[in-house]
Structure formats: C-alpha cells, structure tokens
Biotite code that builds the C-alpha atoms (Angstrom):
import biotite.structure as struc

atoms = struc.array([
    struc.Atom([10.175, 21.353, -5.514], chain_id="A", res_id=1, res_name="MET", atom_name="CA", element="C"),
    struc.Atom([11.223, 23.140, -2.354], chain_id="A", res_id=2, res_name="SER", atom_name="CA", element="C"),
    struc.Atom([8.640, 23.870, 0.286], chain_id="A", res_id=3, res_name="LEU", atom_name="CA", element="C"),
    struc.Atom([7.970, 27.501, 1.244], chain_id="A", res_id=4, res_name="PRO", atom_name="CA", element="C"),
    struc.Atom([8.612, 26.471, 4.874], chain_id="A", res_id=5, res_name="PHE", atom_name="CA", element="C"),
    struc.Atom([9.413, 23.214, 6.690], chain_id="A", res_id=6, res_name="PRO", atom_name="CA", element="C"),
    struc.Atom([6.523, 20.765, 7.187], chain_id="A", res_id=7, res_name="PRO", atom_name="CA", element="C"),
    struc.Atom([6.602, 21.368, 10.937], chain_id="A", res_id=8, res_name="SER", atom_name="CA", element="C"),
    struc.Atom([5.404, 24.871, 10.104], chain_id="A", res_id=9, res_name="GLU", atom_name="CA", element="C"),
    struc.Atom([2.147, 23.422, 8.786], chain_id="A", res_id=10, res_name="TYR", atom_name="CA", element="C"),
    struc.Atom([1.372, 21.993, 12.212], chain_id="A", res_id=11, res_name="MET", atom_name="CA", element="C"),
    struc.Atom([2.541, 25.233, 13.824], chain_id="A", res_id=12, res_name="SER", atom_name="CA", element="C"),
    struc.Atom([0.010, 27.090, 11.695], chain_id="A", res_id=13, res_name="ARG", atom_name="CA", element="C"),
    struc.Atom([-2.709, 24.581, 12.627], chain_id="A", res_id=14, res_name="ALA", atom_name="CA", element="C"),
    struc.Atom([-1.866, 25.224, 16.299], chain_id="A", res_id=15, res_name="LEU", atom_name="CA", element="C"),
    struc.Atom([-2.176, 28.996, 15.742], chain_id="A", res_id=16, res_name="GLU", atom_name="CA", element="C"),
    struc.Atom([-5.633, 28.413, 14.281], chain_id="A", res_id=17, res_name="LEU", atom_name="CA", element="C"),
    struc.Atom([-6.530, 26.194, 17.246], chain_id="A", res_id=18, res_name="ALA", atom_name="CA", element="C"),
    struc.Atom([-5.510, 28.979, 19.639], chain_id="A", res_id=19, res_name="ARG", atom_name="CA", element="C"),
    struc.Atom([-7.685, 31.436, 17.701], chain_id="A", res_id=20, res_name="ALA", atom_name="CA", element="C"),
    struc.Atom([-10.614, 29.013, 17.993], chain_id="A", res_id=21, res_name="ALA", atom_name="CA", element="C"),
    struc.Atom([-10.080, 28.799, 21.761], chain_id="A", res_id=22, res_name="ALA", atom_name="CA", element="C"),
    struc.Atom([-10.025, 32.589, 22.051], chain_id="A", res_id=23, res_name="GLU", atom_name="CA", element="C"),
    struc.Atom([-13.400, 32.600, 20.301], chain_id="A", res_id=24, res_name="ALA", atom_name="CA", element="C"),
    struc.Atom([-14.778, 30.057, 22.792], chain_id="A", res_id=25, res_name="GLY", atom_name="CA", element="C"),
    struc.Atom([-14.505, 27.085, 20.443], chain_id="A", res_id=26, res_name="GLU", atom_name="CA", element="C"),
    struc.Atom([-12.789, 23.767, 21.144], chain_id="A", res_id=27, res_name="VAL", atom_name="CA", element="C"),
    struc.Atom([-9.189, 24.487, 20.074], chain_id="A", res_id=28, res_name="PRO", atom_name="CA", element="C"),
    struc.Atom([-8.701, 22.559, 16.865], chain_id="A", res_id=29, res_name="ILE", atom_name="CA", element="C"),
    struc.Atom([-7.034, 23.930, 13.744], chain_id="A", res_id=30, res_name="GLY", atom_name="CA", element="C"),
    struc.Atom([-6.473, 22.496, 10.275], chain_id="A", res_id=31, res_name="ALA", atom_name="CA", element="C"),
    struc.Atom([-4.356, 23.362, 7.257], chain_id="A", res_id=32, res_name="VAL", atom_name="CA", element="C"),
    struc.Atom([-4.568, 21.894, 3.753], chain_id="A", res_id=33, res_name="ILE", atom_name="CA", element="C"),
    struc.Atom([-1.394, 21.879, 1.689], chain_id="A", res_id=34, res_name="VAL", atom_name="CA", element="C"),
    struc.Atom([-1.080, 21.141, -2.022], chain_id="A", res_id=35, res_name="ARG", atom_name="CA", element="C"),
    struc.Atom([2.328, 20.727, -3.612], chain_id="A", res_id=36, res_name="ARG", atom_name="CA", element="C"),
    struc.Atom([3.994, 22.579, -0.759], chain_id="A", res_id=37, res_name="GLY", atom_name="CA", element="C"),
    struc.Atom([1.585, 25.527, -0.707], chain_id="A", res_id=38, res_name="VAL", atom_name="CA", element="C"),
    struc.Atom([-1.065, 26.158, 1.954], chain_id="A", res_id=39, res_name="VAL", atom_name="CA", element="C"),
    struc.Atom([-4.336, 26.412, 0.031], chain_id="A", res_id=40, res_name="ILE", atom_name="CA", element="C"),
    struc.Atom([-6.873, 26.408, 2.874], chain_id="A", res_id=41, res_name="ALA", atom_name="CA", element="C"),
    struc.Atom([-7.213, 26.720, 6.616], chain_id="A", res_id=42, res_name="GLU", atom_name="CA", element="C"),
    struc.Atom([-9.913, 26.033, 9.157], chain_id="A", res_id=43, res_name="GLY", atom_name="CA", element="C"),
    struc.Atom([-10.615, 26.218, 12.843], chain_id="A", res_id=44, res_name="GLU", atom_name="CA", element="C"),
    struc.Atom([-13.531, 24.902, 14.843], chain_id="A", res_id=45, res_name="ASN", atom_name="CA", element="C"),
    struc.Atom([-16.574, 27.132, 14.279], chain_id="A", res_id=46, res_name="ARG", atom_name="CA", element="C"),
    struc.Atom([-19.445, 25.071, 15.702], chain_id="A", res_id=47, res_name="ASN", atom_name="CA", element="C"),
    struc.Atom([-20.657, 27.653, 18.205], chain_id="A", res_id=48, res_name="ARG", atom_name="CA", element="C"),
    struc.Atom([-20.029, 30.722, 16.059], chain_id="A", res_id=49, res_name="ARG", atom_name="CA", element="C"),
    struc.Atom([-21.724, 29.259, 12.997], chain_id="A", res_id=50, res_name="ASP", atom_name="CA", element="C"),
    struc.Atom([-24.335, 27.284, 14.958], chain_id="A", res_id=51, res_name="LYS", atom_name="CA", element="C"),
    struc.Atom([-23.330, 24.347, 12.778], chain_id="A", res_id=52, res_name="ASP", atom_name="CA", element="C"),
    struc.Atom([-22.535, 20.893, 14.169], chain_id="A", res_id=53, res_name="PRO", atom_name="CA", element="C"),
    struc.Atom([-20.512, 20.093, 11.032], chain_id="A", res_id=54, res_name="THR", atom_name="CA", element="C"),
    struc.Atom([-18.221, 23.136, 11.303], chain_id="A", res_id=55, res_name="ALA", atom_name="CA", element="C"),
    struc.Atom([-15.222, 21.163, 12.546], chain_id="A", res_id=56, res_name="HIS", atom_name="CA", element="C"),
    struc.Atom([-11.812, 22.564, 11.602], chain_id="A", res_id=57, res_name="ALA", atom_name="CA", element="C"),
    struc.Atom([-11.257, 19.829, 9.006], chain_id="A", res_id=58, res_name="GLU", atom_name="CA", element="C"),
    struc.Atom([-14.629, 20.390, 7.324], chain_id="A", res_id=59, res_name="ILE", atom_name="CA", element="C"),
    struc.Atom([-14.107, 24.172, 7.257], chain_id="A", res_id=60, res_name="VAL", atom_name="CA", element="C"),
    struc.Atom([-10.682, 23.651, 5.629], chain_id="A", res_id=61, res_name="ALA", atom_name="CA", element="C"),
    struc.Atom([-11.973, 21.029, 3.165], chain_id="A", res_id=62, res_name="ILE", atom_name="CA", element="C"),
    struc.Atom([-14.794, 23.340, 2.044], chain_id="A", res_id=63, res_name="ARG", atom_name="CA", element="C"),
    struc.Atom([-12.341, 26.225, 1.562], chain_id="A", res_id=64, res_name="ALA", atom_name="CA", element="C"),
    struc.Atom([-9.914, 24.038, -0.395], chain_id="A", res_id=65, res_name="ALA", atom_name="CA", element="C"),
    struc.Atom([-12.654, 22.659, -2.644], chain_id="A", res_id=66, res_name="ALA", atom_name="CA", element="C"),
    struc.Atom([-13.868, 26.196, -3.315], chain_id="A", res_id=67, res_name="ASP", atom_name="CA", element="C"),
    struc.Atom([-10.353, 27.417, -4.092], chain_id="A", res_id=68, res_name="ARG", atom_name="CA", element="C"),
    struc.Atom([-9.602, 24.494, -6.425], chain_id="A", res_id=69, res_name="LEU", atom_name="CA", element="C"),
    struc.Atom([-13.072, 24.439, -7.968], chain_id="A", res_id=70, res_name="GLY", atom_name="CA", element="C"),
    struc.Atom([-13.308, 20.693, -7.383], chain_id="A", res_id=71, res_name="ASP", atom_name="CA", element="C"),
    struc.Atom([-14.630, 18.431, -4.663], chain_id="A", res_id=72, res_name="PHE", atom_name="CA", element="C"),
    struc.Atom([-11.665, 16.089, -5.139], chain_id="A", res_id=73, res_name="ARG", atom_name="CA", element="C"),
    struc.Atom([-8.617, 17.302, -3.245], chain_id="A", res_id=74, res_name="LEU", atom_name="CA", element="C"),
    struc.Atom([-6.035, 15.058, -4.864], chain_id="A", res_id=75, res_name="THR", atom_name="CA", element="C"),
    struc.Atom([-2.375, 15.941, -4.314], chain_id="A", res_id=76, res_name="ASP", atom_name="CA", element="C"),
    struc.Atom([-3.401, 17.486, -0.981], chain_id="A", res_id=77, res_name="CYS", atom_name="CA", element="C"),
    struc.Atom([-2.435, 16.802, 2.594], chain_id="A", res_id=78, res_name="GLU", atom_name="CA", element="C"),
    struc.Atom([-4.330, 17.770, 5.721], chain_id="A", res_id=79, res_name="LEU", atom_name="CA", element="C"),
    struc.Atom([-2.594, 18.861, 8.916], chain_id="A", res_id=80, res_name="TRP", atom_name="CA", element="C"),
    struc.Atom([-4.873, 18.950, 11.963], chain_id="A", res_id=81, res_name="VAL", atom_name="CA", element="C"),
    struc.Atom([-4.205, 19.290, 15.674], chain_id="A", res_id=82, res_name="THR", atom_name="CA", element="C"),
    struc.Atom([-6.485, 16.442, 16.815], chain_id="A", res_id=83, res_name="LEU", atom_name="CA", element="C"),
    struc.Atom([-7.298, 12.996, 15.442], chain_id="A", res_id=84, res_name="GLU", atom_name="CA", element="C"),
    struc.Atom([-10.312, 13.498, 13.162], chain_id="A", res_id=85, res_name="PRO", atom_name="CA", element="C"),
    struc.Atom([-13.721, 12.227, 14.250], chain_id="A", res_id=86, res_name="CYS", atom_name="CA", element="C"),
    struc.Atom([-15.695, 9.751, 12.137], chain_id="A", res_id=87, res_name="ALA", atom_name="CA", element="C"),
    struc.Atom([-17.504, 12.554, 10.255], chain_id="A", res_id=88, res_name="MET", atom_name="CA", element="C"),
    struc.Atom([-14.254, 14.287, 9.354], chain_id="A", res_id=89, res_name="CYS", atom_name="CA", element="C"),
    struc.Atom([-12.529, 11.004, 8.455], chain_id="A", res_id=90, res_name="ALA", atom_name="CA", element="C"),
    struc.Atom([-15.408, 10.278, 6.068], chain_id="A", res_id=91, res_name="GLY", atom_name="CA", element="C"),
    struc.Atom([-15.035, 13.716, 4.486], chain_id="A", res_id=92, res_name="ALA", atom_name="CA", element="C"),
    struc.Atom([-11.265, 13.201, 4.137], chain_id="A", res_id=93, res_name="ILE", atom_name="CA", element="C"),
    struc.Atom([-11.928, 9.938, 2.316], chain_id="A", res_id=94, res_name="SER", atom_name="CA", element="C"),
    struc.Atom([-14.599, 11.427, 0.041], chain_id="A", res_id=95, res_name="HIS", atom_name="CA", element="C"),
    struc.Atom([-12.319, 14.369, -0.798], chain_id="A", res_id=96, res_name="ALA", atom_name="CA", element="C"),
    struc.Atom([-9.511, 11.960, -1.727], chain_id="A", res_id=97, res_name="ARG", atom_name="CA", element="C"),
    struc.Atom([-6.950, 13.753, 0.436], chain_id="A", res_id=98, res_name="ILE", atom_name="CA", element="C"),
    struc.Atom([-3.630, 11.932, -0.033], chain_id="A", res_id=99, res_name="ASP", atom_name="CA", element="C"),
    struc.Atom([-2.077, 12.334, 3.411], chain_id="A", res_id=100, res_name="ARG", atom_name="CA", element="C"),
    struc.Atom([-3.396, 13.082, 6.886], chain_id="A", res_id=101, res_name="LEU", atom_name="CA", element="C"),
    struc.Atom([-1.106, 14.387, 9.633], chain_id="A", res_id=102, res_name="TYR", atom_name="CA", element="C"),
    struc.Atom([-2.634, 14.865, 13.068], chain_id="A", res_id=103, res_name="PHE", atom_name="CA", element="C"),
    struc.Atom([-1.404, 15.920, 16.483], chain_id="A", res_id=104, res_name="GLY", atom_name="CA", element="C"),
    struc.Atom([-3.121, 14.542, 19.579], chain_id="A", res_id=105, res_name="ALA", atom_name="CA", element="C"),
    struc.Atom([-4.875, 11.186, 19.739], chain_id="A", res_id=106, res_name="GLN", atom_name="CA", element="C"),
    struc.Atom([-8.586, 11.273, 20.581], chain_id="A", res_id=107, res_name="ASP", atom_name="CA", element="C"),
    struc.Atom([-9.546, 8.046, 22.397], chain_id="A", res_id=108, res_name="PRO", atom_name="CA", element="C"),
    struc.Atom([-13.090, 9.345, 23.087], chain_id="A", res_id=109, res_name="LYS", atom_name="CA", element="C"),
    struc.Atom([-14.102, 10.880, 19.767], chain_id="A", res_id=110, res_name="GLY", atom_name="CA", element="C"),
    struc.Atom([-11.474, 9.868, 17.229], chain_id="A", res_id=111, res_name="GLY", atom_name="CA", element="C"),
    struc.Atom([-12.459, 8.095, 14.058], chain_id="A", res_id=112, res_name="GLY", atom_name="CA", element="C"),
    struc.Atom([-9.048, 7.157, 12.653], chain_id="A", res_id=113, res_name="VAL", atom_name="CA", element="C"),
    struc.Atom([-6.982, 5.297, 15.283], chain_id="A", res_id=114, res_name="ASP", atom_name="CA", element="C"),
    struc.Atom([-9.854, 5.063, 17.780], chain_id="A", res_id=115, res_name="HIS", atom_name="CA", element="C"),
    struc.Atom([-13.622, 4.540, 17.727], chain_id="A", res_id=116, res_name="GLY", atom_name="CA", element="C"),
    struc.Atom([-15.027, 3.972, 14.271], chain_id="A", res_id=117, res_name="ALA", atom_name="CA", element="C"),
    struc.Atom([-11.601, 3.624, 12.566], chain_id="A", res_id=118, res_name="ARG", atom_name="CA", element="C"),
    struc.Atom([-13.162, 4.727, 9.297], chain_id="A", res_id=119, res_name="ILE", atom_name="CA", element="C"),
    struc.Atom([-10.162, 3.991, 7.078], chain_id="A", res_id=120, res_name="PHE", atom_name="CA", element="C"),
    struc.Atom([-10.019, 0.318, 8.125], chain_id="A", res_id=121, res_name="THR", atom_name="CA", element="C"),
    struc.Atom([-13.538, -0.549, 6.923], chain_id="A", res_id=122, res_name="HIS", atom_name="CA", element="C"),
    struc.Atom([-13.907, -2.381, 3.609], chain_id="A", res_id=123, res_name="PRO", atom_name="CA", element="C"),
    struc.Atom([-16.675, 0.105, 2.721], chain_id="A", res_id=124, res_name="GLN", atom_name="CA", element="C"),
    struc.Atom([-14.134, 2.941, 2.833], chain_id="A", res_id=125, res_name="CYS", atom_name="CA", element="C"),
    struc.Atom([-13.266, 3.363, -0.818], chain_id="A", res_id=126, res_name="LEU", atom_name="CA", element="C"),
    struc.Atom([-10.304, 5.714, -0.345], chain_id="A", res_id=127, res_name="TYR", atom_name="CA", element="C"),
    struc.Atom([-7.698, 5.634, 2.415], chain_id="A", res_id=128, res_name="ARG", atom_name="CA", element="C"),
    struc.Atom([-5.151, 8.385, 2.890], chain_id="A", res_id=129, res_name="PRO", atom_name="CA", element="C"),
    struc.Atom([-1.698, 7.810, 4.311], chain_id="A", res_id=130, res_name="GLU", atom_name="CA", element="C"),
    struc.Atom([-2.010, 8.597, 8.035], chain_id="A", res_id=131, res_name="VAL", atom_name="CA", element="C"),
    struc.Atom([0.666, 10.007, 10.333], chain_id="A", res_id=132, res_name="TYR", atom_name="CA", element="C"),
    struc.Atom([-0.372, 10.640, 13.925], chain_id="A", res_id=133, res_name="GLY", atom_name="CA", element="C"),
    struc.Atom([1.482, 12.244, 16.790], chain_id="A", res_id=134, res_name="GLY", atom_name="CA", element="C"),
    struc.Atom([2.850, 15.243, 14.848], chain_id="A", res_id=135, res_name="ILE", atom_name="CA", element="C"),
    struc.Atom([3.018, 18.039, 17.415], chain_id="A", res_id=136, res_name="GLY", atom_name="CA", element="C"),
    struc.Atom([1.106, 15.832, 19.828], chain_id="A", res_id=137, res_name="GLU", atom_name="CA", element="C"),
    struc.Atom([2.432, 17.436, 23.010], chain_id="A", res_id=138, res_name="GLY", atom_name="CA", element="C"),
    struc.Atom([1.488, 20.981, 22.030], chain_id="A", res_id=139, res_name="ALA", atom_name="CA", element="C"),
    struc.Atom([-1.899, 19.902, 20.678], chain_id="A", res_id=140, res_name="SER", atom_name="CA", element="C"),
    struc.Atom([-2.779, 17.893, 23.773], chain_id="A", res_id=141, res_name="ALA", atom_name="CA", element="C"),
    struc.Atom([-1.634, 20.675, 26.121], chain_id="A", res_id=142, res_name="ALA", atom_name="CA", element="C"),
    struc.Atom([-3.806, 23.209, 24.319], chain_id="A", res_id=143, res_name="LEU", atom_name="CA", element="C"),
    struc.Atom([-6.857, 20.964, 24.633], chain_id="A", res_id=144, res_name="LEU", atom_name="CA", element="C"),
    struc.Atom([-6.174, 20.119, 28.295], chain_id="A", res_id=145, res_name="ARG", atom_name="CA", element="C"),
    struc.Atom([-5.777, 23.805, 29.148], chain_id="A", res_id=146, res_name="GLY", atom_name="CA", element="C"),
    struc.Atom([-8.990, 24.714, 27.350], chain_id="A", res_id=147, res_name="PHE", atom_name="CA", element="C"),
    struc.Atom([-11.073, 22.098, 29.163], chain_id="A", res_id=148, res_name="PHE", atom_name="CA", element="C"),
    struc.Atom([-9.416, 22.657, 32.555], chain_id="A", res_id=149, res_name="ALA", atom_name="CA", element="C"),
    struc.Atom([-10.769, 26.207, 32.584], chain_id="A", res_id=150, res_name="VAL", atom_name="CA", element="C"),
    struc.Atom([-14.283, 24.958, 31.826], chain_id="A", res_id=151, res_name="ARG", atom_name="CA", element="C"),
    struc.Atom([-14.409, 22.257, 34.508], chain_id="A", res_id=152, res_name="ARG", atom_name="CA", element="C"),
])
C-alpha cells in the first residue's frame, strides 16, 4: 500500500500542531496517529485551555483515535509526536497497544521512554511498541527552546 505522503510528513504535521499549541500559549507539542498510512487522529497540548493536566498531545490524539475507531485498542497504529512521551503518555501508549512510536526531541527531565521512568523497560509493562526517537529532533527541540526562552 502506498502512503498518501512520505512518513516525514507525519512529523511535519505534528510540528504544525505543536506550533498551533504554542500560539495558544501551550507547551508546543503535537501528535499524529496514523493507521495503515492514513492519519486518523491529531492532538496538541491543551492543558491550559482545557484546564486538564492529562490533556497532553498524545492523550488528546489517543482519545480522538479511539473515538474514531470505536475501540480503545489502537492496533495497527503508529504515533508521531514531537517530544519524548512522559510516563503518563507512555502508559497510555502501552494500554492502547499502539504498534510504533516515533518521537522528535529527547526529554531528559520529563521523558518516560528513554529517560526517567522508562516505562517500556519494566516487566510490569505488558505491551511495548517499537520506538524510534530523534525523528525531526532538531526542529522539535528548537521549537521548545524558543517557546521557553520567551518565558524566562
């Protein structure tokens, strides 16, 4: 099956969503869920707007994908996100049974995949996606640095 656009376009779309989050005053993180080459859901950070500590870009996208598919299992799906997911989001990715995770920038302070809790390495983690970090890392990191530089 041919993809509607190259995989790098998935991260480009996630970056567009991250920019939109920043314009709304949110930490600039965007996420896209793809199933069989088709984007089925998107999310951007919405914590402040929704007054919801769980409204991370990944969670927003996972909820939208589950609603669209009518199932809480997101098998045959991949998640593209601009920042390494935190422990909460990594847990949700595991529970949703997302097959592959692609993320941009590393998050040494709050990450839950390659840093911190390293959710997928625990024996209690019953489902582990394939993980590919560093996709669009430069653009993702620059967006975050720029956002926080203005606020410091």
